N, CA, C and O atoms as a GROMACS GRO file, in nm:
protein
  540
    1MET      N    1  -1.625  -0.346   7.315
    1MET     CA    2  -1.647  -0.203   7.335
    1MET      C    3  -1.680  -0.141   7.195
    1MET      O    4  -1.626  -0.177   7.090
    2ARG      N    5  -1.777  -0.043   7.206
    2ARG     CA    6  -1.812   0.029   7.082
    2ARG      C    7  -1.755   0.163   7.093
    2ARG      O    8  -1.745   0.221   7.201
    3PHE      N    9  -1.714   0.216   6.971
    3PHE     CA   10  -1.660   0.348   6.966
    3PHE      C   11  -1.731   0.424   6.841
    3PHE      O   12  -1.760   0.369   6.735
    4LEU      N   13  -1.753   0.564   6.873
    4LEU     CA   14  -1.791   0.645   6.765
    4LEU      C   15  -1.668   0.703   6.706
    4LEU      O   16  -1.583   0.759   6.775
    5CYS      N   17  -1.660   0.689   6.573
    5CYS     CA   18  -1.550   0.752   6.502
    5CYS      C   19  -1.608   0.868   6.417
    5CYS      O   20  -1.705   0.847   6.344
    6LEU      N   21  -1.549   0.991   6.424
    6LEU     CA   22  -1.596   1.114   6.354
    6LEU      C   23  -1.481   1.141   6.263
    6LEU      O   24  -1.370   1.169   6.306
    7TYR      N   25  -1.511   1.131   6.127
    7TYR     CA   26  -1.410   1.174   6.032
    7TYR      C   27  -1.423   1.324   5.990
    7TYR      O   28  -1.524   1.371   5.937
    8LYS      N   29  -1.310   1.392   6.018
    8LYS     CA   30  -1.301   1.544   5.973
    8LYS      C   31  -1.192   1.553   5.877
    8LYS      O   32  -1.074   1.542   5.910
    9PRO      N   33  -1.238   1.575   5.739
    9PRO     CA   34  -1.138   1.598   5.641
    9PRO      C   35  -1.047   1.716   5.659
    9PRO      O   36  -1.082   1.813   5.726
   10ALA      N   37  -0.927   1.711   5.597
   10ALA     CA   38  -0.845   1.834   5.602
   10ALA      C   39  -0.895   1.936   5.510
   10ALA      O   40  -0.882   2.055   5.539
   11ASP      N   41  -0.952   1.897   5.399
   11ASP     CA   42  -0.995   2.000   5.303
   11ASP      C   43  -1.154   2.025   5.328
   11ASP      O   44  -1.240   1.960   5.270
   12VAL      N   45  -1.180   2.124   5.419
   12VAL     CA   46  -1.312   2.165   5.460
   12VAL      C   47  -1.382   2.217   5.340
   12VAL      O   48  -1.500   2.185   5.325
   13ALA      N   49  -1.325   2.295   5.251
   13ALA     CA   50  -1.390   2.355   5.148
   13ALA      C   51  -1.450   2.244   5.042
   13ALA      O   52  -1.559   2.253   4.986
   14LYS      N   53  -1.365   2.150   5.028
   14LYS     CA   54  -1.414   2.038   4.943
   14LYS      C   55  -1.534   1.960   5.004
   14LYS      O   56  -1.631   1.926   4.936
   15ALA      N   57  -1.522   1.932   5.141
   15ALA     CA   58  -1.627   1.867   5.210
   15ALA      C   59  -1.746   1.943   5.200
   15ALA      O   60  -1.854   1.885   5.187
   16GLU      N   61  -1.739   2.078   5.205
   16GLU     CA   62  -1.866   2.157   5.212
   16GLU      C   63  -1.928   2.174   5.080
   16GLU      O   64  -2.042   2.222   5.069
   17GLN      N   65  -1.857   2.136   4.976
   17GLN     CA   66  -1.916   2.138   4.840
   17GLN      C   67  -2.033   2.025   4.825
   17GLN      O   68  -2.125   2.036   4.744
   18GLY      N   69  -2.017   1.924   4.906
   18GLY     CA   70  -2.123   1.829   4.910
   18GLY      C   71  -2.138   1.729   4.806
   18GLY      O   72  -2.230   1.647   4.812
   19GLY      N   73  -2.050   1.729   4.702
   19GLY     CA   74  -2.051   1.636   4.602
   19GLY      C   75  -2.019   1.497   4.649
   19GLY      O   76  -1.945   1.483   4.746
   20PRO      N   77  -2.070   1.391   4.585
   20PRO     CA   78  -2.037   1.256   4.619
   20PRO      C   79  -1.895   1.220   4.578
   20PRO      O   80  -1.846   1.278   4.481
   21PRO      N   81  -1.827   1.128   4.645
   21PRO     CA   82  -1.695   1.080   4.598
   21PRO      C   83  -1.700   1.017   4.460
   21PRO      O   84  -1.806   0.971   4.417
   22SER      N   85  -1.584   1.012   4.386
   22SER     CA   86  -1.588   0.971   4.260
   22SER      C   87  -1.622   0.822   4.256
   22SER      O   88  -1.620   0.755   4.359
   23PRO      N   89  -1.653   0.768   4.137
   23PRO     CA   90  -1.689   0.621   4.137
   23PRO      C   91  -1.579   0.531   4.183
   23PRO      O   92  -1.605   0.436   4.257
   24ALA      N   93  -1.459   0.557   4.142
   24ALA     CA   94  -1.340   0.482   4.189
   24ALA      C   95  -1.333   0.493   4.341
   24ALA      O   96  -1.305   0.392   4.406
   25GLU      N   97  -1.356   0.616   4.403
   25GLU     CA   98  -1.334   0.628   4.544
   25GLU      C   99  -1.454   0.550   4.608
   25GLU      O  100  -1.441   0.495   4.717
   26MET      N  101  -1.576   0.546   4.536
   26MET     CA  102  -1.696   0.474   4.608
   26MET      C  103  -1.667   0.320   4.603
   26MET      O  104  -1.703   0.245   4.694
   27GLU      N  105  -1.604   0.278   4.496
   27GLU     CA  106  -1.584   0.140   4.492
   27GLU      C  107  -1.487   0.093   4.591
   27GLU      O  108  -1.507  -0.006   4.661
   28LYS      N  109  -1.382   0.163   4.598
   28LYS     CA  110  -1.268   0.129   4.690
   28LYS      C  111  -1.314   0.138   4.834
   28LYS      O  112  -1.282   0.048   4.912
   29MET      N  113  -1.387   0.242   4.876
   29MET     CA  114  -1.436   0.247   5.008
   29MET      C  115  -1.558   0.145   5.030
   29MET      O  116  -1.577   0.095   5.140
   30GLY      N  117  -1.637   0.118   4.923
   30GLY     CA  118  -1.747   0.019   4.936
   30GLY      C  119  -1.684  -0.114   4.973
   30GLY      O  120  -1.732  -0.176   5.068
   31LYS      N  121  -1.582  -0.161   4.909
   31LYS     CA  122  -1.518  -0.287   4.939
   31LYS      C  123  -1.464  -0.294   5.081
   31LYS      O  124  -1.478  -0.395   5.151
   32TYR      N  125  -1.400  -0.182   5.121
   32TYR     CA  126  -1.353  -0.169   5.253
   32TYR      C  127  -1.462  -0.184   5.368
   32TYR      O  128  -1.446  -0.251   5.470
   33ILE      N  129  -1.569  -0.111   5.336
   33ILE     CA  130  -1.691  -0.112   5.425
   33ILE      C  131  -1.737  -0.254   5.442
   33ILE      O  132  -1.752  -0.302   5.555
   34GLU      N  133  -1.760  -0.321   5.334
   34GLU     CA  134  -1.813  -0.454   5.315
   34GLU      C  135  -1.729  -0.550   5.394
   34GLU      O  136  -1.782  -0.634   5.466
   35GLU      N  137  -1.594  -0.539   5.382
   35GLU     CA  138  -1.507  -0.635   5.454
   35GLU      C  139  -1.517  -0.607   5.602
   35GLU      O  140  -1.521  -0.702   5.680
   36GLN      N  141  -1.522  -0.477   5.648
   36GLN     CA  142  -1.535  -0.446   5.792
   36GLN      C  143  -1.667  -0.482   5.846
   36GLN      O  144  -1.675  -0.517   5.964
   37MET      N  145  -1.772  -0.477   5.771
   37MET     CA  146  -1.913  -0.513   5.829
   37MET      C  147  -1.908  -0.668   5.846
   37MET      O  148  -1.944  -0.722   5.951
   38LYS      N  149  -1.860  -0.738   5.736
   38LYS     CA  150  -1.858  -0.884   5.749
   38LYS      C  151  -1.768  -0.932   5.874
   38LYS      O  152  -1.804  -1.031   5.939
   39SER      N  153  -1.660  -0.866   5.904
   39SER     CA  154  -1.580  -0.903   6.022
   39SER      C  155  -1.639  -0.875   6.152
   39SER      O  156  -1.589  -0.924   6.253
   40GLY      N  157  -1.748  -0.795   6.158
   40GLY     CA  158  -1.804  -0.744   6.276
   40GLY      C  159  -1.739  -0.627   6.336
   40GLY      O  160  -1.788  -0.582   6.440
   41ALA      N  161  -1.635  -0.571   6.286
   41ALA     CA  162  -1.564  -0.450   6.335
   41ALA      C  163  -1.644  -0.332   6.306
   41ALA      O  164  -1.635  -0.238   6.386
   42LEU      N  165  -1.722  -0.321   6.201
   42LEU     CA  166  -1.797  -0.201   6.162
   42LEU      C  167  -1.943  -0.232   6.190
   42LEU      O  168  -1.997  -0.330   6.139
   43LEU      N  169  -2.005  -0.149   6.272
   43LEU     CA  170  -2.151  -0.178   6.305
   43LEU      C  171  -2.228  -0.084   6.224
   43LEU      O  172  -2.332  -0.129   6.175
   44ALA      N  173  -2.196   0.043   6.199
   44ALA     CA  174  -2.268   0.136   6.115
   44ALA      C  175  -2.177   0.246   6.062
   44ALA      O  176  -2.073   0.276   6.119
   45THR      N  177  -2.219   0.304   5.951
   45THR     CA  178  -2.137   0.411   5.896
   45THR      C  179  -2.225   0.497   5.803
   45THR      O  180  -2.313   0.446   5.734
   46GLU      N  181  -2.200   0.620   5.804
   46GLU     CA  182  -2.274   0.718   5.721
   46GLU      C  183  -2.179   0.835   5.682
   46GLU      O  184  -2.084   0.865   5.754
   47GLY      N  185  -2.206   0.896   5.573
   47GLY     CA  186  -2.146   1.022   5.529
   47GLY      C  187  -2.244   1.132   5.575
   47GLY      O  188  -2.364   1.112   5.593
   48CYS      N  189  -2.182   1.252   5.591
   48CYS     CA  190  -2.268   1.368   5.639
   48CYS      C  191  -2.290   1.472   5.522
   48CYS      O  192  -2.202   1.494   5.440
   49ALA      N  193  -2.398   1.527   5.521
   49ALA     CA  194  -2.434   1.627   5.422
   49ALA      C  195  -2.354   1.753   5.454
   49ALA      O  196  -2.311   1.762   5.570
   50PRO      N  197  -2.329   1.848   5.373
   50PRO     CA  198  -2.254   1.982   5.411
   50PRO      C  199  -2.338   2.060   5.517
   50PRO      O  200  -2.460   2.047   5.531
   51THR      N  201  -2.261   2.139   5.587
   51THR     CA  202  -2.320   2.214   5.694
   51THR      C  203  -2.436   2.309   5.648
   51THR      O  204  -2.523   2.345   5.727
   52ARG      N  205  -2.434   2.348   5.520
   52ARG     CA  206  -2.534   2.441   5.477
   52ARG      C  207  -2.680   2.375   5.482
   52ARG      O  208  -2.777   2.449   5.473
   53LEU      N  209  -2.694   2.249   5.494
   53LEU     CA  210  -2.809   2.169   5.506
   53LEU      C  211  -2.838   2.147   5.642
   53LEU      O  212  -2.943   2.090   5.669
   54GLY      N  213  -2.761   2.184   5.737
   54GLY     CA  214  -2.767   2.159   5.880
   54GLY      C  215  -2.830   2.272   5.958
   54GLY      O  216  -2.871   2.377   5.907
   55ALA      N  217  -2.834   2.240   6.094
   55ALA     CA  218  -2.871   2.349   6.184
   55ALA      C  219  -2.800   2.315   6.313
   55ALA      O  220  -2.765   2.199   6.337
   56LYS      N  221  -2.779   2.412   6.394
   56LYS     CA  222  -2.734   2.395   6.531
   56LYS      C  223  -2.846   2.445   6.632
   56LYS      O  224  -2.901   2.554   6.617
   57VAL      N  225  -2.875   2.364   6.731
   57VAL     CA  226  -2.966   2.400   6.836
   57VAL      C  227  -2.887   2.414   6.966
   57VAL      O  228  -2.813   2.327   7.011
   58ARG      N  229  -2.909   2.531   7.021
   58ARG     CA  230  -2.820   2.563   7.147
   58ARG      C  231  -2.926   2.611   7.252
   58ARG      O  232  -3.021   2.683   7.224
   59LEU      N  233  -2.896   2.563   7.377
   59LEU     CA  234  -2.957   2.605   7.492
   59LEU      C  235  -2.865   2.675   7.582
   59LEU      O  236  -2.761   2.621   7.619
   60ASP      N  237  -2.901   2.803   7.623
   60ASP     CA  238  -2.808   2.885   7.702
   60ASP      C  239  -2.899   2.959   7.806
   60ASP      O  240  -2.979   3.045   7.769
   61LYS      N  241  -2.884   2.922   7.935
   61LYS     CA  242  -2.963   2.973   8.033
   61LYS      C  243  -3.111   2.984   8.010
   61LYS      O  244  -3.173   3.087   8.035
   62GLY      N  245  -3.167   2.872   7.959
   62GLY     CA  246  -3.300   2.854   7.932
   62GLY      C  247  -3.349   2.900   7.806
   62GLY      O  248  -3.465   2.877   7.773
   63LYS      N  249  -3.266   2.966   7.730
   63LYS     CA  250  -3.308   3.019   7.598
   63LYS      C  251  -3.252   2.933   7.489
   63LYS      O  252  -3.132   2.907   7.484
   64VAL      N  253  -3.347   2.887   7.395
   64VAL     CA  254  -3.309   2.800   7.288
   64VAL      C  255  -3.295   2.889   7.160
   64VAL      O  256  -3.378   2.974   7.128
   65THR      N  257  -3.184   2.863   7.092
   65THR     CA  258  -3.165   2.934   6.969
   65THR      C  259  -3.136   2.822   6.857
   65THR      O  260  -3.077   2.718   6.886
   66VAL      N  261  -3.179   2.850   6.732
   66VAL     CA  262  -3.155   2.759   6.623
   66VAL      C  263  -3.083   2.840   6.523
   66VAL      O  264  -3.126   2.949   6.485
   67THR      N  265  -2.972   2.787   6.479
   67THR     CA  266  -2.895   2.855   6.361
   67THR      C  267  -2.888   2.767   6.251
   67THR      O  268  -2.838   2.656   6.265
   68ASP      N  269  -2.936   2.806   6.138
   68ASP     CA  270  -2.929   2.724   6.020
   68ASP      C  271  -2.791   2.734   5.956
   68ASP      O  272  -2.724   2.837   5.968
   69GLY      N  273  -2.749   2.629   5.890
   69GLY     CA  274  -2.612   2.638   5.822
   69GLY      C  275  -2.623   2.729   5.695
   69GLY      O  276  -2.732   2.773   5.659
   70PRO      N  277  -2.508   2.755   5.628
   70PRO     CA  278  -2.387   2.695   5.669
   70PRO      C  279  -2.318   2.771   5.789
   70PRO      O  280  -2.352   2.881   5.831
   71PHE      N  281  -2.218   2.695   5.835
   71PHE     CA  282  -2.153   2.753   5.964
   71PHE      C  283  -2.014   2.808   5.914
   71PHE      O  284  -1.919   2.732   5.894
   72ALA      N  285  -2.007   2.934   5.898
   72ALA     CA  286  -1.887   3.004   5.846
   72ALA      C  287  -1.772   2.983   5.939
   72ALA      O  288  -1.659   2.970   5.893
   73GLU      N  289  -1.796   2.979   6.066
   73GLU     CA  290  -1.683   2.963   6.165
   73GLU      C  291  -1.629   2.811   6.174
   73GLU      O  292  -1.538   2.777   6.249
   74ALA      N  293  -1.691   2.734   6.096
   74ALA     CA  294  -1.651   2.590   6.104
   74ALA      C  295  -1.512   2.576   6.047
   74ALA      O  296  -1.491   2.600   5.928
   75LYS      N  297  -1.412   2.535   6.132
   75LYS     CA  298  -1.287   2.493   6.083
   75LYS      C  299  -1.268   2.343   6.080
   75LYS      O  300  -1.170   2.292   6.024
   76GLU      N  301  -1.353   2.280   6.134
   76GLU     CA  302  -1.362   2.140   6.136
   76GLU      C  303  -1.502   2.099   6.100
   76GLU      O  304  -1.598   2.149   6.159
   77VAL      N  305  -1.517   2.007   6.002
   77VAL     CA  306  -1.642   1.965   5.962
   77VAL      C  307  -1.648   1.814   5.969
   77VAL      O  308  -1.562   1.747   5.911
   78VAL      N  309  -1.744   1.759   6.036
   78VAL     CA  310  -1.769   1.615   6.035
   78VAL      C  311  -1.821   1.575   5.898
   78VAL      O  312  -1.926   1.625   5.857
   79ALA      N  313  -1.755   1.491   5.827
   79ALA     CA  314  -1.786   1.454   5.691
   79ALA      C  315  -1.846   1.302   5.690
   79ALA      O  316  -1.908   1.257   5.593
   80GLY      N  317  -1.822   1.235   5.802
   80GLY     CA  318  -1.882   1.100   5.806
   80GLY      C  319  -1.862   1.044   5.947
   80GLY      O  320  -1.781   1.099   6.022
   81LEU      N  321  -1.930   0.940   5.987
   81LEU     CA  322  -1.924   0.877   6.113
   81LEU      C  323  -1.920   0.726   6.101
   81LEU      O  324  -1.966   0.673   5.999
   82ALA      N  325  -1.872   0.661   6.189
   82ALA     CA  326  -1.884   0.515   6.201
   82ALA      C  327  -1.893   0.475   6.341
   82ALA      O  328  -1.843   0.545   6.429
   83ILE      N  329  -1.955   0.365   6.366
   83ILE     CA  330  -1.963   0.307   6.496
   83ILE      C  331  -1.901   0.177   6.476
   83ILE      O  332  -1.943   0.096   6.393
   84ILE      N  333  -1.792   0.153   6.558
   84ILE     CA  334  -1.712   0.031   6.545
   84ILE      C  335  -1.718  -0.052   6.671
   84ILE      O  336  -1.758  -0.007   6.779
   85GLN      N  337  -1.676  -0.181   6.653
   85GLN     CA  338  -1.668  -0.272   6.770
   85GLN      C  339  -1.509  -0.297   6.772
   85GLN      O  340  -1.446  -0.330   6.672
   86ALA      N  341  -1.455  -0.277   6.897
   86ALA     CA  342  -1.314  -0.305   6.919
   86ALA      C  343  -1.288  -0.352   7.059
   86ALA      O  344  -1.362  -0.318   7.151
   87LYS      N  345  -1.185  -0.428   7.077
   87LYS     CA  346  -1.147  -0.480   7.211
   87LYS      C  347  -1.086  -0.371   7.295
   87LYS      O  348  -1.085  -0.386   7.417
   88SER      N  349  -1.038  -0.267   7.242
   88SER     CA  350  -0.972  -0.168   7.317
   88SER      C  351  -0.967  -0.036   7.242
   88SER      O  352  -1.001  -0.033   7.124
   89LYS      N  353  -0.924   0.080   7.308
   89LYS     CA  354  -0.902   0.192   7.242
   89LYS      C  355  -0.793   0.186   7.140
   89LYS      O  356  -0.802   0.241   7.030
   90ALA      N  357  -0.687   0.115   7.182
   90ALA     CA  358  -0.564   0.088   7.092
   90ALA      C  359  -0.611   0.018   6.960
   90ALA      O  360  -0.560   0.048   6.852
   91GLU      N  361  -0.709  -0.074   6.972
   91GLU     CA  362  -0.750  -0.134   6.852
   91GLU      C  363  -0.837  -0.050   6.768
   91GLU      O  364  -0.838  -0.065   6.646
   92ALA      N  365  -0.916   0.044   6.832
   92ALA     CA  366  -1.005   0.144   6.764
   92ALA      C  367  -0.903   0.240   6.683
   92ALA      O  368  -0.929   0.276   6.568
   93ILE      N  369  -0.790   0.275   6.748
   93ILE     CA  370  -0.698   0.359   6.682
   93ILE      C  371  -0.638   0.291   6.557
   93ILE      O  372  -0.630   0.350   6.450
   94LEU      N  373  -0.598   0.167   6.574
   94LEU     CA  374  -0.554   0.096   6.456
   94LEU      C  375  -0.655   0.094   6.345
   94LEU      O  376  -0.620   0.116   6.229
   95GLY      N  377  -0.786   0.066   6.382
   95GLY     CA  378  -0.891   0.073   6.281
   95GLY      C  379  -0.906   0.208   6.207
   95GLY      O  380  -0.936   0.211   6.088
   96ALA      N  381  -0.884   0.321   6.279
   96ALA     CA  382  -0.895   0.452   6.227
   96ALA      C  383  -0.792   0.483   6.137
   96ALA      O  384  -0.810   0.547   6.034
   97GLN      N  385  -0.663   0.430   6.179
   97GLN     CA  386  -0.550   0.442   6.087
   97GLN      C  387  -0.562   0.371   5.953
   97GLN      O  388  -0.516   0.416   5.848
   98ASP      N  389  -0.629   0.257   5.965
   98ASP     CA  390  -0.653   0.192   5.838
   98ASP      C  391  -0.761   0.267   5.754
   98ASP      O  392  -0.750   0.286   5.633
   99PHE      N  393  -0.863   0.307   5.826
   99PHE     CA  394  -0.967   0.375   5.754
   99PHE      C  395  -0.910   0.504   5.672
   99PHE      O  396  -0.949   0.530   5.558
  100MET      N  397  -0.818   0.578   5.742
  100MET     CA  398  -0.762   0.695   5.680
  100MET      C  399  -0.686   0.669   5.549
  100MET      O  400  -0.666   0.764   5.473
  101LYS      N  401  -0.642   0.544   5.519
  101LYS     CA  402  -0.578   0.518   5.396
  101LYS      C  403  -0.678   0.526   5.296
  101LYS      O  404  -0.641   0.553   5.182
  102PHE      N  405  -0.809   0.506   5.320
  102PHE     CA  406  -0.924   0.514   5.220
  102PHE      C  407  -0.979   0.655   5.216
  102PHE      O  408  -1.008   0.706   5.107
  103ALA      N  409  -0.995   0.721   5.330
  103ALA     CA  410  -1.059   0.850   5.341
  103ALA      C  411  -0.971   0.964   5.296
  103ALA      O  412  -1.021   1.063   5.242
  104GLY      N  413  -0.850   0.955   5.315
  104GLY     CA  414  -0.759   1.070   5.283
  104GLY      C  415  -0.720   1.152   5.399
  104GLY      O  416  -0.745   1.119   5.515
  105ASP      N  417  -0.657   1.266   5.363
  105ASP     CA  418  -0.600   1.362   5.477
  105ASP      C  419  -0.725   1.399   5.568
  105ASP      O  420  -0.841   1.408   5.526
  106GLY      N  421  -0.687   1.417   5.689
  106GLY     CA  422  -0.790   1.471   5.781
  106GLY      C  423  -0.760   1.406   5.923
  106GLY      O  424  -0.645   1.381   5.959
  107GLU      N  425  -0.864   1.382   5.993
  107GLU     CA  426  -0.843   1.318   6.126
  107GLU      C  427  -0.974   1.245   6.169
  107GLU      O  428  -1.083   1.275   6.120
  108VAL      N  429  -0.962   1.153   6.258
  108VAL     CA  430  -1.065   1.081   6.304
  108VAL      C  431  -1.068   1.097   6.450
  108VAL      O  432  -0.970   1.069   6.518
  109GLU      N  433  -1.180   1.142   6.504
  109GLU     CA  434  -1.198   1.155   6.651
  109GLU      C  435  -1.257   1.028   6.703
  109GLU      O  436  -1.358   0.988   6.646
  110ILE      N  437  -1.210   0.960   6.799
  110ILE     CA  438  -1.261   0.829   6.845
  110ILE      C  439  -1.312   0.864   6.987
  110ILE      O  440  -1.243   0.928   7.067
  111ARG      N  441  -1.433   0.820   7.013
  111ARG     CA  442  -1.502   0.835   7.138
  111ARG      C  443  -1.563   0.705   7.183
  111ARG      O  444  -1.648   0.652   7.111
  112GLN      N  445  -1.529   0.653   7.286
  112GLN     CA  446  -1.586   0.525   7.342
  112GLN      C  447  -1.736   0.553   7.381
  112GLN      O  448  -1.768   0.656   7.440
  113LEU      N  449  -1.825   0.455   7.343
  113LEU     CA  450  -1.971   0.478   7.369
  113LEU      C  451  -1.998   0.404   7.502
  113LEU      O  452  -1.946   0.295   7.526
  114HIS      N  453  -2.087   0.472   7.593
  114HIS     CA  454  -2.125   0.394   7.708
  114HIS      C  455  -2.207   0.278   7.670
  114HIS      O  456  -2.290   0.283   7.580
  115GLU      N  457  -2.179   0.167   7.746
  115GLU     CA  458  -2.256   0.044   7.717
  115GLU      C  459  -2.377   0.048   7.802
  115GLU      O  460  -2.374   0.092   7.917
  116ARG      N  461  -2.486   0.000   7.744
  116ARG     CA  462  -2.615  -0.013   7.829
  116ARG      C  463  -2.603  -0.134   7.921
  116ARG      O  464  -2.563  -0.244   7.883
  117VAL      N  465  -2.642  -0.104   8.048
  117VAL     CA  466  -2.649  -0.203   8.136
  117VAL      C  467  -2.799  -0.227   8.168
  117VAL      O  468  -2.873  -0.131   8.189
  118ASP      N  469  -2.841  -0.347   8.171
  118ASP     CA  470  -2.991  -0.386   8.197
  118ASP      C  471  -3.032  -0.304   8.321
  118ASP      O  472  -2.967  -0.300   8.426
  119GLY      N  473  -3.148  -0.238   8.298
  119GLY     CA  474  -3.203  -0.163   8.409
  119GLY      C  475  -3.173  -0.031   8.420
  119GLY      O  476  -3.244   0.040   8.492
  120GLU      N  477  -3.062   0.024   8.348
  120GLU     CA  478  -3.005   0.151   8.362
  120GLU      C  479  -3.073   0.255   8.272
  120GLU      O  480  -3.091   0.371   8.308
  121CYS      N  481  -3.112   0.204   8.147
  121CYS     CA  482  -3.156   0.296   8.044
  121CYS      C  483  -3.300   0.255   7.997
  121CYS      O  484  -3.334   0.137   8.005
  122PRO      N  485  -3.380   0.345   7.952
  122PRO     CA  486  -3.510   0.293   7.898
  122PRO      C  487  -3.485   0.215   7.771
  122PRO      O  488  -3.384   0.238   7.704
  123THR      N  489  -3.571   0.127   7.738
  123THR     CA  490  -3.552   0.038   7.622
  123THR      C  491  -3.612   0.110   7.501
  123THR      O  492  -3.579   0.074   7.387
  124GLU      N  493  -3.703   0.214   7.523
  124GLU     CA  494  -3.755   0.283   7.398
  124GLU      C  495  -3.670   0.397   7.366
  124GLU      O  496  -3.600   0.456   7.449
  125GLY      N  497  -3.678   0.430   7.232
  125GLY     CA  498  -3.602   0.550   7.191
  125GLY      C  499  -3.664   0.680   7.230
  125GLY      O  500  -3.758   0.683   7.309
  126PRO      N  501  -3.612   0.792   7.173
  126PRO     CA  502  -3.662   0.918   7.197
  126PRO      C  503  -3.801   0.942   7.143
  126PRO      O  504  -3.831   0.891   7.035
  127THR      N  505  -3.885   1.013   7.209
  127THR     CA  506  -4.022   1.038   7.151
  127THR      C  507  -4.032   1.193   7.139
  127THR      O  508  -3.955   1.266   7.200
  128VAL      N  509  -4.118   1.234   7.068
  128VAL     CA  510  -4.147   1.376   7.045
  128VAL      C  511  -4.294   1.399   7.069
  128VAL      O  512  -4.378   1.330   7.012
  129SER      N  513  -4.326   1.497   7.152
  129SER     CA  514  -4.466   1.532   7.174
  129SER      C  515  -4.473   1.684   7.204
  129SER      O  516  -4.387   1.739   7.272
  130ALA      N  517  -4.575   1.748   7.153
  130ALA     CA  518  -4.598   1.893   7.185
  130ALA      C  519  -4.473   1.980   7.165
  130ALA      O  520  -4.445   2.074   7.239
  131GLY      N  521  -4.397   1.938   7.058
  131GLY     CA  522  -4.283   2.017   7.031
  131GLY      C  523  -4.164   2.000   7.109
  131GLY      O  524  -4.061   2.064   7.088
  132LYS      N  525  -4.179   1.898   7.216
  132LYS     CA  526  -4.060   1.870   7.295
  132LYS      C  527  -4.015   1.735   7.281
  132LYS      O  528  -4.100   1.648   7.262
  133SER      N  529  -3.896   1.704   7.287
  133SER     CA  530  -3.839   1.564   7.258
  133SER      C  531  -3.806   1.505   7.405
  133SER      O  532  -3.777   1.573   7.503
  134ASN      N  533  -3.816   1.378   7.401
  134ASN     CA  534  -3.787   1.311   7.522
  134ASN      C  535  -3.655   1.209   7.499
  134ASN      O  536  -3.669   1.089   7.473
  135PHE      N  537  -3.537   1.270   7.512
  135PHE     CA  538  -3.419   1.191   7.490
  135PHE      C  539  -3.386   1.108   7.615
  135PHE      O  540  -3.288   1.033   7.616
   0.00000   0.00000   0.00000
């Protein structure tokens, strides 16, 4: 099973500063990521830029609104994500607990991803034409 893990740090203000981790933190996390990739448990991982560089797109009763960051009301900020491979939700939770030793205070939201079944989903990714996307 694949799971999406969203890391939300406890210190939102620090996360919103957008600075990179220290060289020592990068080395420590880099070794952990390399080990997890080699084992097959970690499929992908990325850090997220601060909300001031982002946008929210909302559809409400047919009306689309776009709000540029920063998002002042944000009490939880996603600072990074990972897609992991695990045999169960319990195994994914153990992996998140292990990750938190490197990431620090905060939380990881774990969401199982739907698995593609042949014939159910298109094989091509999203396309964009005339200002409209085809997800």
